[in-house]
N, CA, C and O of each residue as an XYZ file, in Angstrom:
608
protein
N      -0.014      8.021    -17.080
C      -0.666      9.453    -16.327
C       0.303      9.665    -15.268
O       1.053      8.748    -14.932
N       0.341     10.812    -14.716
C       1.285     11.214    -13.752
C       0.483     11.426    -12.541
O      -0.743     11.514    -12.481
N       1.325     11.496    -11.593
C       0.423     11.462     -9.839
C      -0.099     12.981    -10.193
O      -1.253     12.921     -9.770
N       0.005     13.780    -10.511
C      -0.821     14.506    -10.431
C      -2.020     14.565    -11.191
O      -3.048     15.154    -10.856
N      -1.836     13.948    -12.188
C      -3.476     13.810    -12.854
C      -4.026     12.414    -12.361
O      -4.839     11.843    -13.089
N      -3.619     11.796    -11.118
C      -4.217     11.192    -10.598
C      -4.865     11.303     -9.300
O      -5.870     10.714     -8.901
N      -4.113     12.174     -8.694
C      -4.639     12.489     -7.702
C      -6.107     13.120     -7.982
O      -6.831     12.125     -7.999
N      -6.717     13.974     -8.153
C      -8.217     14.042     -8.622
C      -8.770     13.006     -8.605
O      -9.795     13.073     -7.926
N      -8.581     11.988     -9.056
C      -9.282     10.574    -10.027
C      -9.897      9.984     -8.293
O     -11.006      9.805     -7.789
N      -8.137      9.808     -7.731
C      -8.226      9.313     -6.436
C      -9.170     10.046     -5.360
O      -9.796      9.325     -4.582
N      -9.307     11.480     -5.273
C     -10.729     12.188     -4.598
C     -11.745     11.713     -4.975
O     -12.673     11.405     -4.226
N     -11.728     11.530     -6.616
C     -13.059     11.421     -7.320
C     -13.670     10.165     -6.702
O     -14.859     10.291     -6.411
N     -13.166      9.093     -6.466
C     -13.622      7.693     -6.236
C     -14.090      7.675     -4.631
O     -15.098      7.156     -4.151
N     -12.990      8.437     -3.942
C     -13.383      8.502     -2.484
C     -14.233      8.942     -1.786
O     -14.588      8.745     -0.625
N     -14.681      9.837     -2.935
C     -16.095     11.034     -2.687
C     -17.297     10.542     -2.856
O     -18.371     11.004     -2.472
N     -16.997      9.249     -3.652
C     -18.733      8.339     -3.881
C     -19.003      7.943     -2.765
O     -18.255      7.237     -2.090
N     -20.623      8.532     -2.268
C     -21.118      8.235     -1.452
C     -21.919      6.938     -1.245
O     -22.020      6.428     -0.129
N     -22.496      6.405     -2.367
C     -23.153      5.174     -2.662
C     -22.239      3.833     -2.440
O     -22.746      2.735     -2.212
N     -20.896      4.046     -2.530
C     -19.910      3.167     -2.864
C     -19.590      2.722     -1.101
O     -19.483      3.610     -0.255
N     -19.484      1.427     -0.792
C     -19.071      0.938      0.423
C     -17.239      0.843      0.299
O     -16.660      0.360     -0.674
N     -16.541      1.430      1.539
C     -15.597      1.845      1.418
C     -14.515      1.061      1.059
O     -13.426      1.551      0.760
N     -14.863     -0.721      1.075
C     -13.912     -1.266      0.349
C     -14.069     -1.634     -0.897
O     -13.468     -2.572     -1.421
N     -14.958     -0.853     -1.483
C     -15.088     -1.080     -3.056
C     -13.979     -0.120     -3.333
O     -12.865     -0.417     -3.764
N     -14.573      1.474     -2.928
C     -13.653      2.522     -2.901
C     -12.164      2.251     -2.612
O     -11.322      2.952     -3.175
N     -11.789      1.261     -1.754
C     -10.343      1.240     -1.788
C      -9.628      0.003     -2.892
O      -8.503      0.019     -3.391
N     -10.634     -0.949     -3.039
C     -10.353     -1.564     -4.358
C     -10.228     -1.017     -5.924
O      -9.640     -1.513     -6.885
N     -11.082      0.311     -5.791
C     -10.899      0.865     -7.159
C      -9.858      1.845     -7.056
O      -9.576      2.544     -8.029
N      -9.186      1.969     -5.817
C      -7.410      2.974     -6.065
C      -6.680      2.251     -6.492
O      -6.013      2.592     -7.469
N      -6.471      0.432     -5.673
C      -5.679     -0.174     -6.171
C      -5.905     -0.544     -7.678
O      -4.933     -0.522     -8.434
N      -7.082     -0.866     -8.122
C      -7.062     -0.820     -9.751
C      -6.466      0.181    -10.771
O      -5.808     -0.094    -11.775
N      -6.925      1.719    -10.187
C      -6.712      2.804    -11.109
C      -4.658      2.937    -10.599
O      -4.086      3.670    -11.406
N      -3.851      2.460     -9.675
C      -2.976      2.778     -9.300
C      -2.020      2.048    -10.313
O      -1.230      2.566    -11.102
N      -2.355      0.368    -10.042
C      -1.766     -0.282    -10.974
C      -2.042     -0.807    -12.341
O      -1.280     -1.639    -12.834
N      -3.040     -0.390    -12.950
C      -3.582      0.186    -14.212
C      -2.889      1.129    -14.681
O      -2.254      0.784    -15.677
N      -2.636      3.015    -14.128
C      -2.416      3.692    -14.606
C      -0.668      3.772    -13.831
O      -0.515      4.978    -14.022
N       0.217      3.480    -13.367
C       1.840      3.363    -13.109
C       1.994      1.925    -13.306
O       1.572      0.844    -12.896
N       3.462      2.867    -14.806
C       3.760      0.925    -15.276
C       4.181      0.330    -14.707
O       3.798     -0.829    -14.868
N       5.540      0.593    -13.330
C       5.421     -0.441    -12.185
C       5.370     -0.617    -11.290
O       6.268     -0.946    -10.515
N       3.973     -0.401    -11.058
C       3.502     -0.904    -10.041
C       2.338     -2.289    -10.048
O       1.145     -2.295    -10.352
N       3.013     -3.126     -9.699
C       2.526     -5.004    -10.138
C       1.685     -5.441     -9.093
O       1.089     -6.511     -9.211
N       1.570     -4.779     -8.136
C       0.460     -5.173     -7.090
C       0.454     -3.945     -6.361
O       1.358     -3.130     -6.174
N      -0.556     -3.964     -6.041
C      -1.224     -2.623     -5.337
C      -1.821     -3.180     -4.002
O      -2.484     -4.171     -4.310
N      -1.881     -2.927     -2.385
C      -3.045     -3.304     -1.928
C      -2.603     -2.593     -0.237
O      -1.598     -2.054      0.227
N      -4.031     -2.973      0.316
C      -3.950     -2.395      1.641
C      -3.780     -3.508      2.397
O      -3.985     -4.693      2.132
N      -3.263     -2.813      3.657
C      -3.008     -3.804      5.061
C      -3.374     -3.164      5.908
O      -2.815     -2.074      6.026
N      -4.664     -3.585      7.067
C      -4.646     -2.812      8.280
C      -4.499     -3.805      9.046
O      -4.502     -5.010      8.794
N      -4.297     -2.937     10.525
C      -4.079     -3.120     11.743
C      -5.523     -3.954     12.416
O      -6.593     -3.382     12.622
N      -5.332     -4.968     12.603
C      -6.489     -6.276     13.675
C      -6.880     -5.863     14.463
O      -6.703     -6.406     15.553
N      -7.664     -4.620     14.358
C      -8.065     -4.295     15.787
C      -6.707     -4.675     16.461
O      -5.737     -4.832     15.719
N      -6.518     -4.884     18.217
C      -5.711     -4.776     19.208
C      -4.558     -5.692     19.127
O      -3.482     -5.769     19.720
N      -5.069     -6.276     18.312
C      -3.603     -7.803     17.607
C      -2.287     -6.875     17.176
O      -2.484     -5.952     16.387
N      -1.120     -7.086     17.625
C      -0.160     -6.916     16.277
C       0.222     -7.906     15.437
O       1.110     -8.758     15.446
N      -1.039     -7.460     14.394
C      -0.813     -7.430     13.011
C      -1.655     -7.043     12.078
O      -2.690     -6.395     12.234
N      -1.075     -7.557     10.847
C      -1.951     -6.610      9.679
C      -3.171     -8.045      8.655
O      -2.768     -9.169      8.356
N      -3.944     -7.748      8.488
C      -5.076     -8.122      7.756
C      -4.932     -7.533      6.245
O      -5.191     -6.352      6.017
N      -4.661     -8.100      5.604
C      -4.848     -8.381      3.931
C      -6.116     -7.544      3.411
O      -6.996     -8.397      3.295
N      -6.702     -6.172      3.003
C      -7.662     -5.850      2.192
C      -7.882     -5.694      1.271
O      -7.533     -6.738      0.720
N      -8.414     -4.831      0.287
C      -8.530     -4.821     -0.493
C      -7.303     -5.014     -1.612
O      -6.207     -4.703     -1.147
N      -7.290     -5.301     -2.490
C      -5.573     -5.540     -3.215
C      -5.744     -6.037     -5.062
O      -6.357     -7.037     -5.436
N      -5.032     -5.046     -5.976
C      -5.315     -5.643     -7.295
C      -3.900     -5.928     -7.463
O      -2.917     -5.361     -6.987
N      -4.054     -7.389     -8.601
C      -2.424     -8.008     -8.705
C      -3.086     -9.734     -8.145
O      -4.193    -10.081     -7.735
N      -1.708    -10.540     -8.399
C      -1.825    -12.178     -8.166
C      -2.400    -12.019     -6.818
O      -2.416    -10.962     -6.189
N      -2.863    -13.135     -6.430
C      -3.135    -13.708     -5.300
C      -2.229    -13.606     -4.309
O      -1.135    -13.248     -4.744
N      -2.261    -13.779     -3.153
C      -1.461    -13.722     -2.054
C      -1.886    -14.309     -0.942
O      -2.992    -14.110     -0.439
N      -0.837    -15.227     -0.413
C      -0.998    -16.070      0.480
C      -1.047    -14.922      2.202
O      -1.695    -14.887      3.248
N      -0.063    -14.268      1.631
C       0.122    -13.288      2.981
C      -0.781    -12.234      3.222
O      -0.870    -11.039      2.938
N      -1.755    -13.529      4.172
C      -3.450    -12.669      4.622
C      -3.174    -11.860      5.884
O      -3.816    -10.846      6.160
N      -2.495    -12.198      6.405
C      -1.930    -12.091      8.139
C      -0.712    -12.082      8.362
O      -0.083    -13.105      8.089
N       0.068    -10.793      8.988
C       1.070    -10.697      8.721
C       1.700    -10.001     10.539
O       1.682     -8.790     10.322
N       1.966    -10.096     11.360
C       2.820    -10.088     12.345
C       3.197     -9.144     12.657
O       4.287     -9.156     12.085
N       3.140     -8.055     13.274
C       4.326     -6.859     13.256
C       5.752     -7.771     13.236
O       6.105     -8.864     13.679
N       6.347     -6.692     12.473
C       7.868     -6.714     12.632
C       7.881     -8.112     12.131
O       8.284     -8.871     13.013
N       7.619     -8.639     11.162
C       7.828     -9.839     10.018
C       7.310     -9.035      8.843
O       6.339     -8.284      8.760
N       8.360     -9.453      7.826
C       8.249     -8.777      6.351
C       8.390     -7.226      6.615
O       8.327     -6.723      7.737
N       8.558     -6.637      5.618
C       8.475     -5.144      5.049
C       6.967     -4.027      5.874
O       6.985     -3.114      6.699
N       6.028     -4.609      5.236
C       4.871     -4.258      6.018
C       5.304     -4.652      7.546
O       5.876     -3.778      8.197
N       5.118     -5.617      8.004
C       5.228     -5.944      9.176
C       5.978     -4.554     10.017
O       5.425     -3.926     10.920
N       7.351     -4.275      9.469
C       8.450     -3.349      9.570
C       7.685     -2.089      9.616
O       7.685     -1.506     10.701
N       7.300     -1.778      9.036
C       6.666     -0.553      8.711
C       5.353     -0.370     10.163
O       5.173      0.490     11.025
N       4.842     -1.346      9.898
C       4.038     -1.200     11.354
C       4.288     -0.565     12.807
O       3.679      0.017     13.705
N       5.296     -0.939     12.546
C       6.273     -0.960     13.921
C       7.081      0.584     13.833
O       7.309      1.507     14.614
N       7.351      0.274     12.432
C       8.434      1.698     12.836
C       7.770      2.849     12.839
O       8.210      3.785     13.506
N       6.347      3.007     11.934
C       5.763      4.123     11.624
C       6.231      5.002     10.524
O       5.735      6.126     10.449
N       7.190      4.603      9.599
C       8.169      5.045      8.531
C       7.989      4.303      6.911
O       7.912      3.135      6.529
N       7.975      5.434      6.325
C       7.706      5.092      4.891
C       8.933      3.738      5.145
O       9.524      3.668      6.223
N       9.199      2.726      4.022
C      10.046      1.681      3.795
C      10.048      1.518      1.802
O       9.026      1.414      1.123
N      11.260      1.538      1.349
C      11.436      1.884      0.458
C      12.173      0.765      0.168
O      13.250      0.715      0.762
N      11.866     -0.339     -0.720
C      13.318     -1.868     -1.047
C      13.808     -1.143     -2.295
O      13.223     -0.105     -2.603
N      14.412     -1.403     -2.745
C      14.935     -0.943     -4.224
C      15.190     -2.353     -4.956
O      14.987     -2.547     -6.154
N      15.774     -3.513     -3.839
C      15.800     -5.049     -4.189
C      15.297     -5.893     -3.212
O      15.869     -5.841     -2.123
N      14.326     -6.693     -3.340
C      13.869     -6.910     -2.341
C      15.091     -8.041     -1.534
O      15.428     -8.079     -0.350
N      15.627     -9.029     -2.904
C      16.911     -9.983     -2.704
C      18.047     -9.552     -1.471
O      18.715    -10.351     -0.816
N      18.061     -7.809     -1.339
C      19.150     -7.840     -0.724
C      18.367     -7.302      1.297
O      18.953     -6.747      2.227
N      17.328     -7.668      1.223
C      16.805     -7.855      2.353
C      16.381     -8.933      3.245
O      15.544     -9.732      2.826
N      16.952     -9.076      4.658
C      16.817    -10.404      5.470
C      15.781    -10.882      4.993
O      15.532    -11.798      4.209
N      14.757     -9.594      5.994
C      13.329     -9.962      6.674
C      12.402     -9.490      5.520
O      11.443     -8.748      5.733
N      12.706     -9.917      4.388
C      11.512    -10.210      3.371
C      10.684    -11.020      3.365
O      10.993    -12.001      4.041
N       9.697    -11.074      2.879
C       8.861    -12.316      2.627
C       7.970    -11.969      1.755
O       7.058    -11.144      1.803
N       8.629    -13.294      0.266
C       8.718    -13.068     -0.594
C       6.894    -13.285     -1.424
O       6.366    -14.354     -1.119
N       6.196    -12.521     -2.199
C       5.252    -12.783     -2.679
C       4.699    -13.593     -3.970
O       3.738    -14.324     -4.212
N       6.087    -12.951     -4.841
C       6.337    -13.722     -6.042
C       7.583    -13.921     -6.093
O       8.357    -13.308     -5.358
N       8.075    -15.042     -7.198
C       9.180    -14.779     -7.296
C       9.903    -13.878     -9.044
O      10.869    -13.995     -9.798
N       8.802    -13.130     -8.922
C       8.945    -11.791    -10.070
C       9.166    -10.529     -9.814
O       9.654     -9.710    -10.592
N       8.712    -10.298     -8.414
C       8.985     -9.230     -7.187
C      10.504     -8.673     -7.237
O      11.460     -9.422     -7.032
N      10.657     -7.200     -7.545
C      11.926     -7.379     -7.341
C      11.932     -6.222     -6.784
O      13.134     -5.958     -6.771
N      11.283     -5.173     -6.217
C      11.165     -4.064     -5.921
C       9.747     -4.117     -4.759
O       8.888     -4.987     -4.902
N       9.638     -2.823     -3.357
C       8.971     -2.694     -3.179
C       8.618     -1.798     -2.217
O       9.312     -1.747     -1.202
N       7.274     -0.778     -2.388
C       7.632      0.300     -1.571
C       5.665      0.385     -0.131
O       4.453      0.489     -0.319
N       6.280      0.298      0.675
C       5.208      0.620      1.683
C       5.713      1.934      2.292
O       6.820      2.453      2.432
N       4.225      2.316      2.650
C       3.837      4.165      3.424
C       2.588      3.640      4.243
O       1.514      3.231      3.801
N       3.033      3.767      5.612
C       2.013      3.784      6.675
C       0.609      4.328      6.528
O       0.812      4.994      5.513
N      -0.512      4.501      6.772
C      -1.516      5.393      6.918
C      -1.814      5.734      8.372
O      -1.483      4.909      9.224
N      -2.313      6.688      8.680
C      -2.648      7.556     10.018
C      -3.663      7.848      9.797
O      -4.004      8.326      8.715
N      -4.889      7.514     11.360
C      -5.624      8.196     11.834
C      -5.874      9.258     13.295
O      -5.783      8.614     14.340
N      -6.038     10.094     13.400
C      -5.106     10.499     14.683
C      -3.951     10.852     14.944
O      -3.960     11.338     16.075
N      -3.075     10.869     14.562
C      -1.885     10.062     14.735
C      -1.247      8.586     15.052
O      -0.122      8.326     15.479
N      -2.434      7.610     14.672
C      -2.047      6.421     14.894
C      -2.366      5.395     13.610
O      -3.023      5.691     12.612
N      -1.769      4.192     13.882
C      -0.691      4.081     12.321
C      -2.099      2.786     12.386
O      -2.193      2.013     13.340
N      -3.101      2.770     11.177
C      -3.894      2.348     10.886
C      -3.521      1.018     10.006
O      -3.858     -0.128     10.303
N      -2.902      1.333      9.079
C      -2.670      0.373      8.309
C      -1.416      1.017      7.366
O      -0.681      1.940      7.720
N      -1.358      0.226      5.956
C      -0.776      0.870      4.784
C      -1.120      0.355      3.828
O      -1.893     -0.598      3.728
N      -0.249      1.286      2.508
C      -0.557      0.733      1.472
C       0.858      0.472      0.437
O       1.659      1.363      0.155
N       0.953     -1.190     -0.114
C       1.407     -1.990     -0.161
C       2.110     -1.703     -1.321
O       1.194     -0.993     -1.735
N       2.764     -1.646     -2.029
C       3.249     -1.792     -3.715
C       4.279     -2.743     -3.642
O       5.327     -2.716     -2.997
N       3.775     -3.664     -4.472
C       5.041     -4.603     -5.146
C       5.221     -4.287     -6.934
O       4.295     -4.217     -7.742
N       6.557     -4.147     -7.191
C       6.716     -4.103     -8.628
C       8.096     -5.311     -8.996
O       8.823     -5.938     -8.225
N       8.031     -5.270    -10.550
C       8.917     -6.741    -11.178
C       9.960     -5.742    -11.639
O      11.030     -6.241    -11.985
N       9.803     -3.888    -11.738
C      11.385     -3.480    -12.274
C      11.924     -3.393    -10.790
O      11.153     -3.250     -9.841
N      13.632     -3.510    -10.614
C      14.758     -2.780     -9.360
C      14.467     -1.532     -9.946
O      14.514     -1.185    -11.126
N      14.077     -0.758     -8.665
C      14.499      0.054     -8.279
C      13.721      1.340     -8.582
O      14.186      2.479     -8.618
N      12.211      0.886     -8.836
C      11.595      2.380     -9.741
C      11.256      3.197     -8.715
O      11.326      4.337     -9.175
N      10.885      3.249     -7.431
C      10.661      3.786     -6.949
C      11.346      5.228     -6.286
O      12.241      5.117     -5.449
N      10.861      6.588     -6.721
C      11.341      7.681     -6.370
C      10.952      8.322     -5.173
O      10.347      7.659     -4.331
N      11.290      9.898     -4.906
C      10.224     10.203     -3.257
C       9.030     11.060     -4.219
O       8.061     11.610     -3.696
N       9.278     11.060     -5.636
C       7.416     11.548     -5.708
C       6.310     10.378     -5.944
O       5.206     10.595     -6.442
N       6.728      9.221     -5.551
C       5.941      7.803     -5.327
C       5.925      8.269     -3.900
O       4.814      8.539     -3.444
N       7.002      8.414     -3.092
C       6.363      8.544     -1.430
C       5.626      9.278     -1.562
O       4.496      8.792     -1.577
N       5.681     10.808     -1.738
C       4.866     11.695     -1.863
C       2.868     11.151     -1.910
O       1.840     11.260     -1.240
N       3.443     10.482     -3.367
C       1.977     10.610     -4.018
C       1.327      9.758     -3.087
O       0.214     10.096     -2.684
N       1.862      8.672     -2.669
C       1.255      7.318     -1.470
C       0.758      7.877     -0.429
O      -0.291      7.519      0.107
N       1.718      9.120      0.066
C       1.163      9.765      1.650
C      -0.188     10.190      1.281
O      -1.218      9.902      1.892
N      -0.055     11.126     -0.107
C      -1.180     11.863     -0.452
C      -2.423     10.642     -0.384
O      -3.038     10.690      0.682
N      -2.690     10.027     -0.927
C      -3.093      8.781     -1.251
C      -3.922      8.277      0.117
O      -5.121      8.085      0.319
N      -2.655      8.143      1.019
C      -2.981      7.456      2.354
C      -3.956      8.939      3.004
O      -5.181      8.823      2.985
N      -3.575      9.758      3.341
C      -4.170     10.720      3.750
C      -5.332     11.326      3.284
O      -5.959     12.246      3.809
N      -5.551     10.759      2.303
C      -7.109     10.597      1.428
C      -7.920      9.554      2.047
O      -8.983      9.770      2.628
N      -7.585      8.860      1.954
C      -8.365      7.099      2.606
C      -8.214      7.768      3.883
O      -9.231      8.386      4.197
N      -7.341      7.833      4.649
C      -7.883      7.929      6.246
C      -8.985      8.993      6.253
O      -9.601      8.715      7.282
N      -9.371      9.670      5.898
C     -10.847     10.240      6.162
C     -11.795      9.479      6.188
O     -12.678      9.541      7.044
N     -11.760      8.714      5.333
C     -13.195      7.314      5.668
C     -13.226      6.640      6.770
O     -14.153      5.933      7.165
N     -12.070      6.872      7.361
C     -11.716      5.886      8.894
C     -12.027      7.413     10.027
O     -11.934      7.370     11.253
N     -12.206      8.014      9.631
C     -12.510      9.548     10.837
C     -13.976      8.921     11.426
O     -14.620      9.544     12.270
């Protein structure tokens, strides 16, 4: 399924009024993981109140031990500080990478903003080396912008 075909499906999930926010996010994780071949783990991390740490939210994929990530640590922690997308074509080339699984070869993390404030991020691991393109970034920015509406 193409990114353009997935966009209305993301919006449909988010517009269900009788579903809890956490369940909507979990449904989006599964939608992306099930429909994009190289998305092997899809999850959300959110800022833990005013603490400078991220807490794991809904995800689809293998369980992870990384349920709390301090700002600055790993790719997710770096995005929490930089407020910039981070595409990692080869995780073995990153000094500050936190290994979630030996099978992960690449990662993309895109921050989520509400009223200009970074509240969290979508994190995607792939077992394929260097699969992420600018189209992935634009699509994930769209997903996050749609999700951010739930936090206003």
